C-alpha positions in Angstrom: 0.0 0.0 0.0 1.6 3.3 -1.2 1.2 6.1 1.3 1.7 9.8 0.6 3.3 12.4 2.8 1.0 13.0 5.8 2.1 16.6 6.2 1.4 17.4 2.6 -2.1 15.8 3.0 -2.8 18.2 5.9 -2.1 16.0 8.9 0.2 16.6 11.8 2.5 13.5 11.4 3.3 12.9 15.0 -0.4 13.1 15.9 -1.3 10.7 13.1 1.3 8.3 14.3 -0.5 8.1 17.6 -3.0 5.7 16.0 -0.8 2.6 15.4 0.7 3.0 18.8 -2.7 3.4 20.4 -4.0 0.3 18.7 -0.9 -1.8 19.4 -0.7 -0.9 23.1 -4.3 -0.5 23.9 -5.8 -3.4 21.9 -3.1 -5.9 20.7 -0.8 -6.0 23.7 -3.8 -6.0 26.1 -5.3 -9.0 24.3 -8.6 -7.2 23.4 -8.1 -7.7 19.7 -6.0 -10.3 18.0 -5.3 -8.0 15.0 -6.1 -4.7 13.3 -5.6 -3.0 10.0 -6.2 0.7 9.6 -6.3 2.9 6.5 -6.8 6.7 6.7 -7.2 8.5 3.4 -7.4 12.1 2.2 -8.9 12.4 -1.3 -7.5 9.6 -3.4 -4.3 9.4 -1.3 -3.5 7.2 1.7 -2.0 9.0 4.6 -1.7 6.1 7.0 -1.8 2.3 6.5 -0.8 0.0 9.3 -1.5 -3.4 10.7 -0.8 -5.3 13.9 -1.3 -8.6 15.6 -2.0 -12.1 14.2 -4.3 -13.0 11.4 -4.6 -16.6 12.6 -4.2 -18.5 15.8 -1.0 -20.2 14.5 0.7 -16.8 14.6 0.4 -15.8 10.9 0.9 -12.0 10.8 -1.6 -9.7 9.2 -0.8 -9.2 5.5 -1.3 -6.0 3.6 -3.9 -7.8 1.4 -5.6 -9.6 4.3 -9.2 -10.7 3.8 -11.7 -9.7 6.5 -15.3 -10.6 7.1 -17.0 -7.1 6.8 -20.5 -8.1 7.9 -22.8 -5.0 7.9 -20.3 -3.0 5.9 -22.0 -5.0 3.1 -25.1 -2.8 3.6 -23.8 0.3 1.8 -22.8 -1.8 -1.2 -26.4 -3.3 -1.4 -27.8 0.2 -1.0 -25.7 1.6 -3.9 -26.7 -1.4 -6.0 -30.4 -0.6 -5.4 -29.9 3.1 -6.2 -28.4 2.1 -9.6 -31.7 0.5 -10.4 -33.6 3.6 -9.2 -31.5 5.7 -11.6 -32.6 3.4 -14.4 -36.2 4.0 -13.6 -36.8 0.3 -12.8 -37.9 1.0 -9.2 -38.5 4.0 -7.0 -38.0 4.9 -3.3 -41.7 5.3 -2.7 -42.6 2.0 -4.4 -44.4 -0.4 -2.0 -42.1 -3.4 -1.3 -44.9 -5.8 -2.3 -44.7 -4.4 -5.9 -41.7 -6.7 -6.4 -42.1 -9.0 -3.3 -45.8 -10.0 -3.4 -45.0 -12.2 -0.4 -45.2 -8.9 1.7 -48.6 -7.9 0.3 -50.7 -8.8 3.4 -48.0 -8.5 6.1 -49.4 -7.1 9.3 -48.2 -5.5 12.5 -47.8 -7.5 15.7 -50.9 -7.4 17.9 -50.3 -10.5 20.1 -49.3 -14.1 20.4 -46.0 -15.9 19.8 -44.4 -19.2 20.8 -47.2 -21.8 21.1 -49.8 -19.1 20.6 -50.5 -18.0 17.0 -49.7 -14.5 16.1 -52.4 -11.9 15.7 -51.9 -8.8 13.6 -53.4 -5.5 12.7 -53.1 -3.8 9.3 -50.2 -1.5 8.7 -50.9 2.2 8.8 -49.2 2.5 5.4 -47.4 0.0 3.2 -43.8 -0.8 3.6 -41.9 1.2 1.0 -38.4 0.8 -0.5 -37.2 3.8 1.5 -38.1 1.9 4.7 -35.8 -0.9 3.8 -32.9 1.5 3.1 -33.4 3.5 6.4 -34.4 0.6 8.6 -37.9 1.8 9.3 -39.6 -1.3 7.8 -40.8 -2.9 11.0 -38.5 -5.9 10.4 -36.0 -7.0 13.0 -33.0 -9.3 13.7 -33.0 -12.6 15.4 -30.1 -11.7 17.7 -32.0 -8.8 19.4 -33.6 -11.2 22.0 -36.2 -8.5 22.6 -39.6 -9.7 21.2 -41.7 -12.7 20.2 -41.0 -11.7 16.6 -37.2 -12.0 16.8 -37.8 -15.3 18.7 -39.7 -16.5 15.7 -36.8 -15.5 13.5 -34.5 -17.6 15.7 -36.8 -20.6 15.8 -37.0 -20.6 12.0 -33.2 -20.0 11.7 -34.0 -17.2 9.1 -30.5 -15.7 9.1 -28.6 -19.0 8.6 -26.8 -18.4 5.3 -26.1 -22.1 4.9 -29.5 -23.3 6.1 -32.8 -24.1 4.4 -33.5 -20.8 2.7 -32.4 -19.1 -0.4 -33.4 -15.4 -0.8 -36.8 -16.3 -2.2 -37.5 -18.8 0.6 -36.3 -16.2 3.1 -38.7 -13.6 1.8 -41.6 -16.1 1.8 -41.0 -17.0 5.4 -40.6 -13.3 6.5 -43.9 -12.6 4.8 -45.7 -15.0 7.1 -44.4 -13.2 10.3 -45.7 -9.9 11.8 -43.8 -6.6 11.7 -42.7 -5.1 15.0 -44.3 -1.7 14.1 -46.0 0.0 11.2 -43.5 1.0 8.6 -42.1 4.5 8.9 -43.0 5.0 12.6 -39.8 3.7 14.3 -36.3 2.7 13.6 -35.0 -0.8 14.2 -31.8 -2.3 12.9 -33.0 -5.3 10.9 -32.8 -7.7 8.0 -34.2 -4.8 5.8 -31.0 -4.7 3.7 -31.3 -8.5 3.1 -34.8 -7.9 1.8 -33.4 -5.1 -0.4 -31.0 -7.7 -1.9 -34.0 -9.8 -2.9 -35.5 -6.8 -4.6 -32.3 -6.2 -6.5 -32.4 -9.8 -7.7 -36.0 -9.6 -8.9 -35.7 -6.2 -10.5 -32.3 -6.9 -12.2 -32.9 -10.6 -13.1 -29.4 -11.4 -11.8 -28.3 -13.1 -8.6 -27.1 -10.7 -6.0 -23.4 -11.8 -6.2 -23.4 -11.6 -10.0 -25.0 -8.1 -9.9 -22.4 -6.8 -7.4 -19.5 -8.3 -9.4 -20.6 -6.8 -12.7 -22.0 -3.4 -11.7 -19.9 -2.4 -8.7 -16.8 -4.6 -8.0 -15.5 -4.9 -11.6 -15.9 -1.2 -12.4 -14.2 -0.1 -9.1 -11.4 -2.6 -9.4 -12.6 -4.4 -6.2 -11.1 -7.8 -7.1 -10.9 -9.0 -3.5 -14.6 -8.5 -2.5 -17.0 -11.4 -2.6 -19.5 -13.6 -0.7 -17.4 -16.7 -1.1 -13.6 -16.6 -0.8 -12.1 -18.2 -4.0 -10.0 -21.3 -3.4 -6.8 -19.5 -4.6 -7.4 -16.7 -2.0 -8.4 -18.7 1.1 -4.8 -18.4 2.4 -5.4 -14.7 2.9 -8.5 -15.1 5.1 -7.8 -14.9 8.8 -9.5 -16.4 11.8 -12.4 -14.7 13.5 -13.0 -14.5 17.3 -15.8 -14.0 19.8 -15.3 -11.8 22.9 -14.8 -13.6 26.2 -14.1 -12.0 29.6 -10.8 -13.9 29.8 -9.7 -13.8 26.2 -11.3 -14.0 22.8 -12.4 -17.5 21.7 -12.5 -18.9 18.2 -15.7 -18.2 16.2 -14.7 -19.0 12.6 -11.4 -20.8 11.7 -9.9 -19.7 8.4 -9.1 -23.3 7.3 -12.7 -24.4 7.6 -14.4 -21.0 7.2 -18.1 -20.7 6.4 -17.0 -18.0 3.9 -15.0 -20.6 1.9 -18.1 -22.3 0.6 -21.0 -20.6 -1.3 -23.9 -19.6 0.9 -27.4 -20.7 0.1 -28.7 -17.3 1.2 -26.8 -14.3 -0.3 -26.9 -11.7 2.5 -27.0 -8.2 1.2 -27.1 -7.2 4.9 -23.8 -8.8 6.0 -22.3 -11.5 3.8 -19.2 -10.0 2.1 -15.5 -10.5 2.6 -13.2 -7.7 1.5 -9.8 -6.0 2.1 -9.0 -2.6 3.4 -7.7 -1.6 0.0 -10.9 -2.7 -1.8 -13.2 -1.0 0.7 -11.1 2.1 0.4 -11.8 2.1 -3.3 -15.5 1.9 -2.4 -15.1 4.8 0.0 -13.3 6.9 -2.6 -16.2 6.4 -5.0 -18.5 7.7 -2.3 -16.2 10.6 -1.6 -16.0 11.2 -5.4 -19.8 11.6 -5.5 -20.4 8.3 -7.2 -17.3 8.1 -9.4 -13.8 6.6 -9.1 -11.5 7.4 -12.0 -13.4 6.6 -15.2 -16.0 4.5 -13.4 -19.3 6.2 -12.8 -21.3 4.0 -10.3 -24.1 6.4 -9.5 -24.7 10.1 -10.1 -23.5 12.8 -7.7 -27.1 13.7 -7.1 -27.8 10.2 -6.0 -25.0 10.3 -3.4 -26.3 13.7 -2.2 -29.7 12.1 -1.8 -28.4 9.0 0.0 -26.3 10.9 2.5 -29.1 13.1 3.9 -31.1 12.2 6.9 -34.2 10.4 5.7 -35.8 9.7 9.1 -39.4 11.1 9.2 -39.6 14.8 10.2 -35.8 14.9 10.3 -35.7 13.0 13.6 -32.5 11.5 15.0 -32.0 7.9 16.0 -32.3 8.7 19.7 -35.9 9.8 18.9 -36.9 6.8 16.7 -34.8 3.8 17.7 -36.4 0.9 19.3 -33.4 -1.4 18.8 -31.6 -3.1 21.6 -28.6 -3.4 19.3 -27.4 -0.7 17.0 -24.2 -0.1 15.0 -24.7 3.7 15.4 -23.8 6.3 18.0 -27.4 7.5 18.3 -26.9 11.0 19.6 -26.7 13.6 16.9 -27.2 10.9 14.3 -29.8 10.5 11.5 -30.0 7.8 8.9 -29.8 8.1 5.2 -30.2 5.5 2.4 -27.8 2.9 3.7 -25.6 5.0 6.0 -25.8 6.7 9.4 -25.4 10.4 8.9 -24.0 12.9 11.4 -26.6 15.7 11.8 -25.4 17.4 15.0 -21.7 17.1 15.9 -22.1 18.6 19.3 -24.7 16.1 20.3 -22.6 13.2 19.1 -19.8 14.3 21.5 -17.2 13.1 19.0 -15.1 15.3 16.7 -16.4 15.2 13.1 -18.3 17.1 10.5 -22.0 17.6 9.7 -22.8 15.4 6.7 -20.2 12.8 7.5 -21.6 9.3 6.9 -20.5 5.9 8.2 -21.3 2.4 9.3 -19.7 -0.7 10.8 -19.9 -4.5 11.0 -20.5 -7.1 13.6 -16.9 -8.1 13.7 -15.8 -4.6 14.8 -14.9 -3.3 11.4 -15.8 0.3 10.5 -15.6 3.0 7.9 -16.5 6.7 7.6 -16.5 9.3 4.8 -16.3 13.0 5.6 -16.9 15.0 2.4 -16.2 18.3 4.2 -12.7 17.3 5.1 -12.1 15.0 2.1 -11.4 12.3 4.6 -12.0 8.5 4.7 -11.2 5.7 7.2 -11.4 1.9 6.9 -10.8 -0.1 10.0 -10.5 -3.9 10.0 -10.4 -6.5 12.8 -12.2 -9.7 13.5 -13.9 -9.7 16.9 -17.6 -10.1 17.6 -19.8 -8.4 18.8 -18.8 -4.9 17.8 -20.1 -3.1 20.9 -17.6 -4.5 23.4 -15.1 -1.7 23.1 -15.4 2.0 22.1 -12.9 1.6 19.2 -14.9 3.6 16.7 -15.2 6.6 18.9 -11.5 6.4 19.8 -10.3 6.1 16.2 -12.4 9.1 15.1 -11.2 11.2 18.0 -7.5 10.4 17.2 -7.9 10.9 13.4 -9.7 14.3 13.7 -7.2 15.4 16.3 -4.4 14.8 13.7 -5.8 17.2 11.2 -3.6 20.3 10.7 
C-alpha cells in the first residue's frame, strides 16, 4: 500500500502516528483484539496504512492484502446497487415493497401471540416502502436482538442462517408470514431490511445478487478481493475470527474451515461480504468522489447527495426513533440516510467530526467513515464479535480528527 506524505495531505504526522501506537498498546498488547488494519485517506491518497497482531491462531501475521469478514459494511454496497436500479427507472424509493415482493402484500403489525400461541396482527398504517428498507424503518427485526416474540420467531425458523434451508426467495416467503414489530415509517429498528433489499435487486435486475455486485460495482471499481465466497486460490489470505470472552477471545470461525470458503445458500446483502482494506477504500473513494472513481461512474453525484441526507421522518434522530436493543450507530446527533448513518449534529454526538459525515460498521468490529467536508476517509478492519464491546470507533475518530492540521 503506497502512502503519501502525511504533512502534505494536511495531517500533523506525530499526531497521526499516535494511531498505530494506540491500537498496538491498547488493543493488541492487552489482548482485546487479535489484530487490526487501519487505513486513513485524504482524497485519493493514503495518509496512513498500518497493521498489527496475528491473522490466525497459529501466529500468521496480518498481511497487507488480508481478507476480512466485513458483515454489515455489506449494507452500503447493497444500497448503492439498489440506487443504480432507481437511476434506471426500474424501481422508486416510494414504491411499496410488495410491488416486487408480493409475499409482503398482506403483512401485518404484531398485535399479540408468539411461541405456542398463533400471532395476531393488525393492518399496517401504510405499506412498507423501499425507503423503509434503506433507512431501517420497515418494521422488520434481527433474530439476535432477543427482545420480542417476533425476533424469537426469526431464531426458531433460523431465518438468518446463510447455509441453512432458505435461499433469498425462501427467506422472503418466510418473512412474509411473520408480523412486523411496528407499522413502517413509525420507528427505527436495525434489521434484515437490507437482506430484503437484496431480494428486490435480484428480482428487478434478473441477476443473482453476487453476479450483480460483481458486474456493476466490483469490476468497475477494481474491487477484485470482495465477494460472498472466498475463491479457493485466496483462502490463504483469510484470517480467523474470534468472539469476545471476559478472559480472552475464543474462536468463532477458523480460516481453514471458514463458512466463507463455501457458497452460501442465502446471499446476505445485509452482512455477507468479505473484503480487504484496500478494496473498501476504493468503495469509500467512490462515495467521496460523488459516485465516481477514475473513469468508473457508479451512481450520479445527485444520488450520493440524496443518500447521505437524513431520511428519518420529520428529520428526527436515532435517539428519537430507535427501538433497537442493538445498533451499530452512535445514536446521539445521528440521522439515517439511504444505507448509512449520517452525522446531523456534531455537538450532540460528542465526537469530533463534520456535519454530513456518513458511516457504518460491521458485527466483527470493522468500521468506515466518509467525511466530504474534510475530504477524509477511514477503513478499520479487525475480527472480533460483537462490535459493541469496546469504544474503538469513537476512539479512532477522535484520534484521526485530532491529527488534522
